[in-house]
C-alpha positions as a Markdown table, in Angstrom:
| # | Residue | x | y | z |
|---|---|---|---|---|
| 1 | Met | 119.3 | 30.3 | 27.6 |
| 2 | Glu | 121.2 | 33.5 | 27.5 |
| 3 | Ile | 124.9 | 33.2 | 28.1 |
| 4 | Ala | 126.0 | 36.1 | 30.4 |
| 5 | Phe | 129.8 | 35.9 | 29.8 |
| 6 | Asp | 132.2 | 36.4 | 26.9 |
| 7 | Ile | 132.3 | 33.0 | 25.1 |
| 8 | Arg | 135.6 | 34.0 | 23.4 |
| 9 | Arg | 137.4 | 33.7 | 26.7 |
| 10 | Ser | 138.6 | 30.5 | 28.3 |
| 11 | Leu | 137.3 | 29.0 | 31.6 |
| 12 | Met | 140.7 | 29.8 | 33.1 |
| 13 | Glu | 140.1 | 33.5 | 32.2 |
| 14 | Leu | 136.5 | 33.6 | 33.3 |
| 15 | Asp | 137.0 | 31.6 | 36.5 |
| 16 | Pro | 140.6 | 32.0 | 37.6 |
| 17 | Glu | 139.9 | 31.1 | 41.2 |
| 18 | Gly | 138.4 | 27.8 | 40.1 |
| 19 | Trp | 141.6 | 26.8 | 38.3 |
| 20 | Thr | 144.1 | 27.3 | 41.1 |
| 21 | Gln | 146.1 | 24.3 | 42.3 |
| 22 | Glu | 144.2 | 24.4 | 45.6 |
| 23 | Ala | 140.8 | 24.5 | 44.0 |
| 24 | Leu | 141.3 | 21.6 | 41.5 |
| 25 | Pro | 140.8 | 17.9 | 42.4 |
| 26 | Asp | 143.9 | 15.9 | 42.8 |
| 27 | Asp | 142.8 | 13.3 | 40.2 |
| 28 | Leu | 142.2 | 15.9 | 37.5 |
| 29 | Pro | 143.5 | 14.5 | 34.2 |
| 30 | Gln | 146.1 | 16.7 | 32.4 |
| 31 | Ala | 143.9 | 17.0 | 29.4 |
| 32 | Met | 141.4 | 19.0 | 31.4 |
| 33 | Phe | 143.9 | 21.8 | 31.7 |
| 34 | Arg | 143.9 | 22.1 | 27.9 |
| 35 | Val | 140.1 | 22.2 | 28.0 |
| 36 | Gly | 140.3 | 25.0 | 30.6 |
| 37 | Gln | 142.5 | 27.0 | 28.2 |
| 38 | Lys | 140.1 | 26.8 | 25.2 |
| 39 | Pro | 137.6 | 29.6 | 24.4 |
| 40 | Val | 134.3 | 28.4 | 25.8 |
| 41 | Arg | 132.6 | 28.7 | 22.4 |
| 42 | Lys | 134.8 | 25.9 | 21.2 |
| 43 | Leu | 134.0 | 23.4 | 24.0 |
| 44 | Asn | 132.3 | 20.3 | 22.7 |
| 45 | Ala | 129.7 | 18.2 | 24.5 |
| 46 | Ala | 132.2 | 15.6 | 25.7 |
| 47 | Glu | 134.4 | 18.4 | 27.2 |
| 48 | Leu | 131.3 | 19.9 | 28.9 |
| 49 | Tyr | 130.5 | 16.4 | 30.3 |
| 50 | His | 133.9 | 16.0 | 31.8 |
| 51 | Leu | 134.0 | 19.5 | 33.2 |
| 52 | Leu | 130.6 | 18.8 | 34.9 |
| 53 | Arg | 131.9 | 15.5 | 36.3 |
| 54 | Phe | 134.8 | 17.3 | 37.9 |
| 55 | His | 132.6 | 20.2 | 39.0 |
| 56 | Leu | 134.8 | 22.7 | 37.3 |
| 57 | Ser | 133.6 | 26.3 | 36.5 |
| 58 | Leu | 130.0 | 25.4 | 37.0 |
| 59 | Ala | 128.9 | 29.0 | 36.7 |
| 60 | Gln | 130.0 | 28.9 | 33.1 |
| 61 | Val | 129.7 | 25.2 | 32.2 |
| 62 | Ala | 126.1 | 24.8 | 33.4 |
| 63 | Pro | 124.7 | 27.5 | 31.1 |
| 64 | Leu | 126.7 | 26.2 | 28.2 |
| 65 | Ala | 125.4 | 22.6 | 28.8 |
| 66 | Leu | 121.9 | 23.9 | 29.2 |
| 67 | Glu | 122.2 | 25.7 | 25.8 |
| 68 | Arg | 123.1 | 22.4 | 24.2 |
| 69 | Leu | 120.4 | 20.5 | 26.0 |
| 70 | Glu | 117.7 | 22.9 | 25.0 |
| 71 | Ala | 118.2 | 21.7 | 21.4 |
| 72 | Asp | 118.5 | 18.0 | 22.3 |
| 73 | Pro | 117.7 | 17.0 | 25.9 |
| 74 | Leu | 119.0 | 13.5 | 25.4 |
| 75 | Leu | 122.3 | 14.6 | 23.8 |
| 76 | Thr | 125.0 | 11.9 | 23.9 |
| 77 | Ala | 128.2 | 13.6 | 25.1 |
| 78 | Glu | 130.3 | 10.6 | 25.9 |
| 79 | Arg | 128.7 | 7.2 | 26.7 |
| 80 | His | 124.9 | 7.1 | 26.1 |
| 81 | Pro | 121.9 | 9.3 | 25.3 |
| 82 | Gly | 121.2 | 11.7 | 28.2 |
| 83 | Asp | 124.6 | 11.5 | 29.7 |
| 84 | Leu | 125.2 | 15.3 | 29.5 |
| 85 | Leu | 121.9 | 16.0 | 31.2 |
| 86 | Thr | 122.8 | 13.3 | 33.9 |
| 87 | Ala | 126.2 | 14.9 | 34.5 |
| 88 | Leu | 124.5 | 18.3 | 34.8 |
| 89 | Met | 122.0 | 17.0 | 37.4 |
| 90 | Glu | 124.8 | 15.2 | 39.3 |
| 91 | Ser | 127.1 | 18.2 | 39.5 |
| 92 | Asp | 127.8 | 19.9 | 42.8 |
| 93 | Ser | 124.6 | 20.4 | 44.9 |
| 94 | Arg | 126.0 | 23.6 | 46.5 |
| 95 | Phe | 125.9 | 25.2 | 43.1 |
| 96 | Trp | 122.3 | 24.3 | 42.5 |
| 97 | His | 121.2 | 25.6 | 45.9 |
| 98 | Glu | 122.5 | 29.0 | 44.9 |
| 99 | Gln | 121.1 | 28.8 | 41.3 |
| 100 | Glu | 117.4 | 28.2 | 41.7 |
| 101 | Glu | 116.5 | 29.8 | 38.4 |
| 102 | Leu | 118.9 | 27.6 | 36.5 |
| 103 | Trp | 117.8 | 24.6 | 38.5 |
| 104 | Gly | 114.3 | 25.2 | 37.2 |
| 105 | Glu | 115.5 | 25.4 | 33.7 |
| 106 | Val | 117.2 | 22.0 | 34.1 |
| 107 | Leu | 114.0 | 20.5 | 35.4 |
| 108 | Gly | 112.2 | 21.8 | 32.3 |
| 109 | Ile | 114.8 | 20.1 | 30.1 |
| 110 | Ala | 114.5 | 16.9 | 32.1 |
| 111 | Ala | 110.8 | 17.0 | 31.6 |
| 112 | Ser | 111.4 | 17.2 | 27.8 |
| 113 | Ala | 113.8 | 14.3 | 28.1 |
| 114 | Leu | 111.3 | 12.2 | 29.8 |
| 115 | Glu | 108.7 | 13.0 | 27.2 |
| 116 | Ser | 111.1 | 12.0 | 24.5 |
| 117 | Ile | 112.0 | 8.8 | 26.3 |
| 118 | Gln | 108.3 | 7.9 | 26.8 |
| 119 | Ala | 107.6 | 8.5 | 23.1 |
| 120 | Arg | 110.5 | 6.3 | 22.1 |
| 121 | Met | 109.5 | 3.5 | 24.5 |
| 122 | Glu | 106.0 | 3.6 | 23.1 |
| 123 | Lys | 107.1 | 3.7 | 19.4 |
| 124 | Glu | 109.6 | 0.9 | 19.9 |
| 125 | Glu | 107.4 | -1.1 | 22.3 |
| 126 | Leu | 110.2 | -1.3 | 24.8 |
| 127 | Gly | 108.0 | -1.8 | 27.8 |
| 128 | Asp | 109.1 | 0.0 | 30.9 |
| 129 | Tyr | 112.8 | -0.6 | 30.8 |
| 130 | Leu | 114.1 | 3.0 | 30.9 |
| 131 | Pro | 117.9 | 2.2 | 30.7 |
| 132 | Ser | 117.4 | 0.9 | 27.1 |
| 133 | Cys | 116.8 | 4.6 | 26.2 |
| 134 | Val | 119.2 | 6.3 | 28.6 |
| 135 | Gly | 121.9 | 5.2 | 31.1 |
| 136 | Asp | 121.1 | 3.4 | 34.4 |
| 137 | Asp | 122.0 | 6.6 | 36.3 |
| 138 | Phe | 119.5 | 8.9 | 34.7 |
| 139 | Met | 116.5 | 8.4 | 37.0 |
| 140 | Gly | 118.7 | 8.4 | 40.2 |
| 141 | Ala | 120.2 | 11.7 | 39.1 |
| 142 | Leu | 116.8 | 13.1 | 38.3 |
| 143 | Leu | 115.3 | 12.2 | 41.7 |
| 144 | His | 118.4 | 13.6 | 43.5 |
| 145 | Phe | 118.3 | 16.8 | 41.5 |
| 146 | Arg | 114.5 | 17.3 | 41.9 |
| 147 | Gly | 115.0 | 17.1 | 45.7 |
| 148 | Leu | 117.5 | 19.9 | 45.9 |
| 149 | His | 114.7 | 22.6 | 46.1 |
| 150 | Pro | 111.2 | 22.1 | 47.6 |
């Protein structure tokens, strides 16, 4: 994944319209403002997870998350394996309707995640209980995300 913006800049610098009082959700935790001021190269997986959950600066955050997920599709950002990928797939559908190429890249990473899950389930003889490998929300997010483009 090639990042097409200056990673030394903050999200507030890269996406000033997305960080106006009018654009931000009312329930945004104060800590997210500090995250928005950090250079994007310093954002960790948990911060990317929360940015995705609040649908903030998706044009910058989605490629950063994809870059992390290429190395580890089941990366644990906050709660369980695969939660960063799940947050990415659950982010604002309008963004994904406009970003079909990125959408395809996420599907490729999701396919890699499913292969990893299947290998783990076979190795550990887990049967068919997927949530023992990822969160309960993973398959629902994948099915929703897959349906965004025909």
